[in-house]
Every structure is written in C-alpha cells, then in structure tokens.
N, C-alpha and C positions, 0 to 999 in steps of 0.2 A: 195568661195574657198572650203568650206566644202562640198557643193553639188558635186563639181568636184571630190574631193578626194573620196567621197563615191561611185562614179561611177567607180573607178579603180578596177582592179581585186584584190581579196583577197591576201594580201602579208604583210610581216613585215614592208615594207616601207609605205604602205597605213595605217596600224595601227599606226605607229609612226607619220605620217603626221596628222591623225585625233586627236591623243593625243596632238600634238603641237598646232593644231588649237583650241582645247578645252582649253588649257592653255592660249592662247592669248585671247580668249573670256572671260575667267575668269579674267584676268588682266585688260581688258578694263572695264568690269562690276565693278570691285573694284575701278578703277580710277574714273569712273563716280559717284559711290557712295561716294567716298571721296570728290569730288568737290561739290556734292550736300550737304553733311554734313558741309563742310567748309563755303559755301556761301549761304546755304538755298535753298529752291526750287525756289525762285525768281531769284537767281543768282545776278550777278553784274548788275548795270544799264548799259544800252547800251550807247555807246558814238557815237555821230554823227561825222563822219570823211569825210571831203570834199576832193575829189581827184583833184579839180581844185584850183590852187594857187590863193590867193586873190590879190597878187601883181605880176606883171610880173617878171620873172626870167631874170637876166642879165648875 
C-alpha cells in the first residue's frame, strides 16, 4: 500500500495517506513488540489441531 501511495502525484491526500500508513506500521510494530515481551521470543507452544472429527457427527 505504501508503494502505491508513493506513486500518486504530490497532494495533500497523498501526504495524509502516507502519514496514516506510517501510523499503522508503528502500531503493528508496537503490537508485535508487546506480544514478544509478554510471551518471550519462543512464544506460546503450538497446539496440534485436527480438522477431522474423531467420531462421526450425527
């Protein structure tokens, strides 16, 4: 999205869009940093989930 926005002609809308995209990027980075700090670099253990029922559904 940022690359597309940078290709627009210079305008106030383009500048606002780039500013908004920068804010979204910052929020995502902060969210990832929070999760890493809360759960460590290893994260939570992965759970194995089977999509096939063990018993037939009636």
